[in-house]
Legacy VTK file of the C-alpha trace (Angstrom):
# vtk DataFile Version 3.0
C-alpha trace
ASCII
DATASET POLYDATA
POINTS 447 float
0.000 0.000 0.000
2.947 2.327 0.731
4.189 1.786 -2.837
0.711 2.688 -4.205
0.671 5.885 -2.151
4.119 6.965 -3.367
3.140 6.273 -7.014
-0.099 8.272 -6.642
1.720 11.188 -5.058
4.314 11.213 -7.870
1.545 11.134 -10.502
-0.364 13.948 -8.796
2.771 16.084 -8.573
3.644 15.531 -12.247
0.098 16.370 -13.397
-0.103 19.432 -11.143
3.198 20.769 -12.499
2.079 20.194 -16.104
-1.245 21.948 -15.502
0.504 24.863 -13.798
2.832 25.341 -16.774
-0.160 25.496 -19.126
-1.936 28.037 -16.915
1.160 30.229 -16.590
1.690 30.207 -20.356
-1.678 31.932 -20.833
-2.702 29.422 -23.513
-5.857 28.475 -21.626
-7.017 31.941 -20.530
-9.432 32.441 -23.415
-10.739 28.890 -23.089
-11.358 29.333 -19.354
-13.243 32.568 -19.996
-15.529 30.824 -22.470
-16.083 27.879 -20.112
-16.922 30.273 -17.260
-19.343 32.215 -19.445
-21.028 29.037 -20.675
-19.936 29.528 -24.298
-17.888 26.298 -24.228
-18.990 22.947 -22.825
-16.162 20.537 -21.960
-17.838 17.160 -22.552
-20.993 15.810 -24.121
-22.328 16.264 -27.642
-20.621 19.252 -29.283
-18.345 19.737 -26.278
-14.741 20.881 -26.295
-13.283 17.362 -26.056
-15.349 16.237 -29.045
-14.306 19.294 -31.062
-10.666 18.743 -30.123
-10.864 15.188 -31.489
-12.514 16.495 -34.671
-9.847 19.206 -35.162
-7.019 16.795 -34.446
-8.328 14.128 -36.827
-9.043 16.578 -39.653
-5.612 18.160 -39.283
-4.014 14.711 -39.399
-6.046 13.749 -42.477
-4.947 16.924 -44.269
-1.315 16.114 -43.420
-1.768 12.600 -44.843
-3.236 14.018 -48.067
-0.376 16.540 -48.361
2.095 13.675 -48.177
0.070 11.729 -50.758
-0.304 14.472 -53.401
3.118 16.022 -52.731
2.200 19.662 -51.988
0.752 21.858 -49.249
-2.772 23.222 -49.492
-2.693 26.582 -51.299
0.665 25.909 -52.969
0.762 27.987 -56.223
2.691 25.194 -57.942
-0.010 22.600 -57.244
-0.853 22.393 -60.968
2.608 20.970 -61.647
1.778 17.791 -59.719
0.141 14.755 -61.326
-2.452 14.432 -58.552
-4.358 17.165 -56.723
-6.792 17.847 -53.908
-10.465 17.385 -54.708
-12.510 18.736 -51.807
-13.906 16.505 -49.063
-16.903 14.426 -48.071
-18.728 14.111 -44.715
-18.337 11.104 -42.458
-19.581 10.286 -38.951
-17.262 8.214 -36.745
-17.864 6.858 -33.258
-15.237 7.758 -30.666
-14.820 7.393 -26.909
-16.106 11.006 -26.663
-19.222 10.376 -28.742
-20.026 10.618 -32.468
-17.841 13.097 -34.379
-18.715 14.627 -37.754
-15.608 14.750 -39.979
-14.733 16.191 -43.377
-12.614 13.541 -45.106
-10.335 15.047 -47.814
-10.017 13.322 -51.185
-7.778 13.510 -54.230
-8.531 13.868 -57.927
-7.167 10.419 -58.864
-9.113 8.619 -56.133
-5.978 6.902 -54.804
-5.885 8.491 -51.335
-6.457 5.897 -48.575
-6.201 7.599 -45.154
-4.614 5.604 -42.340
-5.985 7.753 -39.524
-9.613 7.025 -40.445
-9.470 4.137 -42.946
-12.055 3.832 -45.722
-15.124 1.966 -44.460
-14.328 2.665 -40.811
-17.223 3.997 -38.758
-15.489 3.818 -35.375
-12.048 4.684 -34.120
-10.056 1.690 -32.880
-10.173 2.915 -29.267
-13.966 2.536 -29.295
-13.695 -1.027 -30.604
-11.145 -1.779 -27.893
-13.492 -0.349 -25.260
-16.379 -2.514 -26.512
-14.249 -5.676 -26.458
-12.958 -4.789 -22.976
-16.521 -4.308 -21.677
-17.535 -7.616 -23.259
-14.541 -9.379 -21.672
-15.586 -7.940 -18.319
-18.931 -9.743 -18.531
-21.287 -7.136 -20.033
-23.787 -8.450 -22.560
-24.171 -6.917 -26.020
-27.355 -5.115 -24.924
-25.611 -3.835 -21.778
-22.788 -2.419 -23.907
-25.291 -0.873 -26.325
-27.029 0.953 -23.448
-23.714 1.930 -21.808
-22.403 3.605 -24.993
-25.600 5.612 -25.493
-25.900 6.723 -21.855
-22.236 7.603 -21.287
-20.808 8.569 -24.698
-23.869 9.333 -26.782
-22.735 6.756 -29.357
-25.720 4.875 -30.737
-24.502 1.556 -32.154
-26.924 -1.156 -33.177
-27.077 -4.551 -31.485
-25.726 -6.079 -34.702
-22.751 -3.680 -34.847
-21.683 -4.336 -31.257
-22.090 -8.065 -31.827
-19.994 -7.871 -35.021
-17.212 -6.020 -33.166
-16.979 -8.807 -30.590
-17.104 -11.371 -33.406
-14.034 -9.803 -35.034
-11.820 -11.568 -32.518
-13.199 -15.008 -33.501
-10.188 -15.640 -35.773
-7.816 -14.796 -32.906
-9.651 -17.264 -30.666
-9.435 -19.977 -33.328
-5.723 -19.303 -33.852
-5.138 -19.512 -30.104
-7.205 -22.692 -29.726
-5.300 -24.421 -32.556
-1.789 -23.041 -31.931
1.116 -25.538 -31.733
2.004 -26.735 -28.240
5.149 -28.039 -26.566
5.998 -31.695 -27.168
6.274 -32.437 -23.448
4.426 -31.192 -20.371
5.450 -32.681 -17.015
2.090 -31.713 -15.467
-1.323 -30.781 -16.888
-4.161 -29.530 -14.668
-7.769 -29.835 -15.800
-10.829 -28.236 -14.212
-14.301 -27.147 -15.312
-16.996 -24.581 -14.721
-20.685 -24.885 -15.595
-22.228 -22.597 -18.219
-25.756 -22.405 -19.670
-25.854 -22.868 -23.448
-28.784 -22.929 -25.853
-28.992 -26.328 -27.510
-31.742 -26.446 -30.119
-34.909 -25.228 -28.422
-33.624 -25.750 -24.884
-31.063 -24.201 -22.559
-28.968 -26.744 -20.716
-25.933 -26.830 -18.476
-22.622 -27.686 -20.083
-19.144 -28.049 -18.648
-16.455 -25.713 -19.973
-13.156 -27.495 -19.346
-9.927 -25.491 -19.107
-6.506 -27.151 -19.294
-3.315 -25.620 -17.910
0.015 -27.205 -18.802
3.304 -26.738 -16.944
6.332 -26.756 -19.254
9.898 -27.806 -18.422
10.690 -24.347 -17.065
7.768 -24.571 -14.651
5.798 -21.932 -16.586
2.021 -22.391 -16.759
0.143 -22.082 -20.060
-3.602 -22.234 -20.729
-3.673 -24.944 -23.410
-7.293 -24.662 -24.460
-10.997 -24.477 -23.622
-13.405 -27.278 -24.480
-17.183 -27.311 -24.106
-18.372 -30.800 -23.264
-20.902 -31.685 -25.935
-21.197 -35.379 -25.070
-20.589 -37.504 -22.017
-17.694 -39.782 -21.305
-14.865 -41.292 -23.282
-15.879 -40.040 -26.728
-15.566 -36.379 -25.765
-12.291 -36.892 -23.916
-10.828 -38.932 -26.748
-11.442 -35.930 -29.008
-9.757 -33.534 -26.552
-6.700 -35.773 -26.156
-6.477 -36.304 -29.924
-6.578 -32.517 -30.446
-3.749 -31.958 -27.951
-1.708 -34.708 -29.599
-2.330 -33.220 -33.058
-1.138 -29.842 -31.771
2.187 -31.406 -30.823
1.885 -32.858 -27.309
3.823 -36.142 -27.375
4.029 -36.971 -23.684
2.570 -35.942 -20.316
3.845 -37.255 -17.005
0.969 -36.388 -14.667
-2.578 -35.182 -15.325
-4.307 -33.675 -12.274
-8.102 -33.465 -12.443
-11.332 -34.166 -10.652
-12.967 -37.537 -11.334
-14.166 -37.323 -14.948
-16.031 -40.187 -16.586
-14.047 -41.589 -19.499
-11.076 -39.269 -19.026
-8.553 -41.789 -17.603
-9.255 -44.162 -20.498
-8.751 -41.389 -23.074
-5.463 -40.308 -21.434
-4.139 -43.859 -21.321
-5.077 -44.405 -24.965
-3.235 -41.234 -26.058
-0.300 -41.198 -23.624
-0.108 -44.741 -22.179
2.554 -43.911 -19.595
0.778 -40.904 -18.097
-0.358 -40.939 -14.473
-3.871 -39.675 -13.585
-4.000 -37.894 -10.226
-7.352 -37.025 -8.644
-7.361 -33.516 -7.206
-7.167 -34.004 -3.435
-8.902 -30.683 -2.766
-11.924 -31.855 -4.795
-11.793 -35.154 -2.925
-11.842 -33.469 0.479
-14.635 -31.149 -0.639
-16.752 -34.124 -1.783
-16.012 -35.978 1.473
-17.207 -32.978 3.504
-20.346 -32.317 1.465
-22.818 -34.082 3.767
-21.007 -33.621 7.077
-23.026 -31.735 9.719
-21.776 -28.214 10.348
-20.881 -28.955 13.972
-18.636 -31.868 12.930
-16.898 -30.275 9.931
-13.768 -29.140 11.763
-13.319 -32.501 13.506
-13.884 -34.543 10.310
-11.468 -32.324 8.335
-8.803 -32.911 10.996
-9.498 -36.666 11.009
-9.140 -36.907 7.201
-5.811 -35.028 7.111
-3.654 -38.043 8.158
-5.054 -39.955 5.167
-3.865 -37.573 2.440
-0.713 -36.589 4.341
0.379 -40.167 4.964
3.971 -41.054 3.952
2.882 -44.108 1.904
-0.226 -45.637 0.352
-0.221 -48.418 2.998
-0.089 -45.851 5.780
-2.940 -43.934 4.116
-5.037 -47.125 3.998
-4.385 -47.727 7.706
-5.472 -44.153 8.505
-8.622 -44.581 6.409
-9.539 -47.801 8.256
-8.928 -46.046 11.570
-11.241 -43.212 10.508
-13.962 -45.678 9.456
-13.772 -47.399 12.844
-13.919 -44.128 14.784
-17.086 -42.500 16.099
-16.742 -39.694 13.519
-16.282 -42.210 10.721
-19.349 -44.213 11.725
-21.381 -40.993 11.839
-20.133 -39.960 8.380
-19.723 -43.152 6.305
-19.952 -41.248 3.027
-16.744 -39.337 3.790
-14.776 -42.596 3.908
-16.626 -43.944 0.860
-15.476 -40.942 -1.247
-11.836 -41.841 -0.591
-12.430 -45.564 -1.185
-14.142 -44.962 -4.543
-11.261 -42.767 -5.750
-8.476 -44.793 -4.136
-6.641 -45.865 -7.301
-6.575 -42.299 -8.652
-5.933 -40.722 -5.240
-2.875 -42.629 -4.024
-0.283 -42.185 -6.852
0.997 -38.879 -5.494
1.725 -40.525 -2.099
4.744 -42.173 -3.728
6.346 -38.736 -4.231
8.202 -36.509 -1.740
6.506 -33.366 -0.304
8.017 -30.945 -2.882
6.331 -32.818 -5.724
3.111 -33.522 -3.833
2.466 -29.796 -3.478
2.679 -29.400 -7.257
0.344 -32.209 -8.292
-2.188 -32.805 -5.548
-4.558 -29.961 -6.426
-5.994 -28.028 -9.370
-6.026 -24.827 -7.305
-4.184 -22.982 -10.099
-7.216 -23.370 -12.364
-9.762 -23.050 -9.561
-8.529 -19.537 -8.748
-8.870 -18.624 -12.428
-12.320 -20.206 -12.612
-13.414 -18.159 -9.587
-12.625 -14.994 -11.575
-14.313 -16.389 -14.698
-17.509 -17.190 -12.794
-17.776 -13.527 -11.833
-17.619 -12.663 -15.542
-20.280 -15.134 -16.699
-22.725 -14.718 -13.787
-24.526 -11.861 -15.581
-25.288 -14.101 -18.552
-28.622 -15.820 -18.734
-27.222 -18.242 -21.283
-24.962 -18.373 -24.339
-26.320 -18.847 -27.878
-23.759 -21.558 -28.736
-20.517 -23.226 -27.661
-18.365 -20.846 -29.736
-19.750 -17.861 -27.808
-18.665 -19.509 -24.545
-15.104 -20.113 -25.765
-14.873 -16.559 -27.124
-15.960 -14.921 -23.874
-13.799 -17.177 -21.694
-10.732 -16.491 -23.857
-11.333 -12.739 -23.724
-11.954 -12.911 -19.981
-8.745 -14.882 -19.380
-6.741 -12.276 -21.322
-8.481 -9.470 -19.415
-8.008 -11.093 -15.990
-4.330 -11.788 -16.638
-3.716 -8.209 -17.828
-5.468 -6.748 -14.779
-3.521 -9.052 -12.468
-0.237 -8.063 -14.132
-0.998 -4.349 -13.819
-2.047 -4.759 -10.200
1.112 -6.681 -9.305
3.303 -4.250 -11.216
1.896 -1.317 -9.237
2.776 -3.079 -5.970
6.134 -4.520 -7.000
9.059 -3.794 -4.690
12.243 -5.459 -3.505
10.217 -7.413 -0.976
7.286 -8.185 -3.293
8.384 -10.287 -6.257
5.308 -12.428 -6.857
4.315 -13.176 -10.419
2.280 -10.604 -12.271
-0.123 -13.189 -13.653
-2.745 -15.438 -12.158
-2.001 -18.466 -14.351
-0.667 -17.721 -17.840
3.117 -17.293 -17.672
3.342 -17.823 -13.912
6.108 -20.108 -12.608
5.112 -22.988 -10.327
6.334 -22.486 -6.752
9.467 -24.532 -5.933
9.470 -25.940 -9.459
13.214 -26.713 -9.526
12.864 -29.073 -6.571
9.768 -30.694 -8.070
11.493 -31.168 -11.445
14.460 -32.739 -9.694
12.168 -35.317 -8.091
10.406 -35.980 -11.399
13.771 -36.529 -13.078
14.620 -39.166 -10.464
11.298 -40.974 -10.973
11.080 -40.617 -14.787
14.724 -40.209 -15.950
14.266 -41.738 -19.400
11.233 -39.541 -20.215
12.567 -36.234 -18.915
16.177 -36.526 -20.097
15.423 -35.846 -23.813
13.803 -32.503 -22.908
16.413 -31.183 -20.470
LINES 1 448
447 0 1 2 3 4 5 6 7 8 9 10 11 12 13 14 15 16 17 18 19 20 21 22 23 24 25 26 27 28 29 30 31 32 33 34 35 36 37 38 39 40 41 42 43 44 45 46 47 48 49 50 51 52 53 54 55 56 57 58 59 60 61 62 63 64 65 66 67 68 69 70 71 72 73 74 75 76 77 78 79 80 81 82 83 84 85 86 87 88 89 90 91 92 93 94 95 96 97 98 99 100 101 102 103 104 105 106 107 108 109 110 111 112 113 114 115 116 117 118 119 120 121 122 123 124 125 126 127 128 129 130 131 132 133 134 135 136 137 138 139 140 141 142 143 144 145 146 147 148 149 150 151 152 153 154 155 156 157 158 159 160 161 162 163 164 165 166 167 168 169 170 171 172 173 174 175 176 177 178 179 180 181 182 183 184 185 186 187 188 189 190 191 192 193 194 195 196 197 198 199 200 201 202 203 204 205 206 207 208 209 210 211 212 213 214 215 216 217 218 219 220 221 222 223 224 225 226 227 228 229 230 231 232 233 234 235 236 237 238 239 240 241 242 243 244 245 246 247 248 249 250 251 252 253 254 255 256 257 258 259 260 261 262 263 264 265 266 267 268 269 270 271 272 273 274 275 276 277 278 279 280 281 282 283 284 285 286 287 288 289 290 291 292 293 294 295 296 297 298 299 300 301 302 303 304 305 306 307 308 309 310 311 312 313 314 315 316 317 318 319 320 321 322 323 324 325 326 327 328 329 330 331 332 333 334 335 336 337 338 339 340 341 342 343 344 345 346 347 348 349 350 351 352 353 354 355 356 357 358 359 360 361 362 363 364 365 366 367 368 369 370 371 372 373 374 375 376 377 378 379 380 381 382 383 384 385 386 387 388 389 390 391 392 393 394 395 396 397 398 399 400 401 402 403 404 405 406 407 408 409 410 411 412 413 414 415 416 417 418 419 420 421 422 423 424 425 426 427 428 429 430 431 432 433 434 435 436 437 438 439 440 441 442 443 444 445 446
């Protein structure tokens, strides 16, 4: 917080000094007089800010045309040039200050193509960026439409706003099909539930997000998949897609119990280990425990998942089942028994590696942020709309997190700027060392 305060004070001082220099120069005296008398309005339709944008754009367009035709406006030798100015035409463009009426200059040969306001453009790029940012933050198309009219006075149709958000569809496709690393020591998989229109009905679907950890311990969001069908068929398609994008081997896949997923993993990468997320397991075991017993049951389950070996974990589970708490909450023990084969693999590893693979918390924290984005949505029109919004939201969340961390960075605060994408796994060097001891022949080629 002290760093934030110092940064704010420095910014205030710099802005105050800049404003004082302008005032002392006398450049603003006439403008202030007109504002005070009511002749000039700063914002709103026809306000000073809007007129400043208009003047700046038109001046820039004239400069572009001068460069194109090769002479200044009013040059007596203009007739010596092959091309010449040919008046202008009106054009309305949407900006972050509202709609601005421009006079676009043109040339006699019809070859002038302005870069500042390209032909066919009805909005400046900053407005498009604002719309996409609002969409990424969770606002619906109709919300954005109303927001632009009420705050900027820009009246864009539902179709236009929708088309602007659709313009990033190619970027989403490129991201979803980009080549991946050949080897990921660990992949985390988690899901969140979204409502999607399917034919004439709206139904719940699972949006699965995969995060892979590369050899440097850096996390990457590998893709987003909307579960269209249950079980092995869907997961076989996901694994085949990852393999086609270049993934040749995965050591450990950490996920919640997913029907058909272990079979699909084993069919694609036969030597991969499936690890059930222990946090999900504990949460499921506690689901039906009475509130008054929650703390005691949580403490009683801890020796099971912190046991030094699988045999020791089994002994602790049997002890829990035989205890008074265990008899009162048989389902808690049953959850561990049902997932035993997928729960115990990580018990063979030392603590440094256990901390890396026993939970999907990395994705859960991201999903928590994503749920805040999608909660305003009644439902999505199709699966592609879900992937588009989630991709935009991930980019937006990561950028906000990076900016927030950057503003608080100091010698004693060196945490990663990102929530997931690009973040390095804690104590990764130690974890990789343990993996290299367990899987030397698989890791060695990638070191």
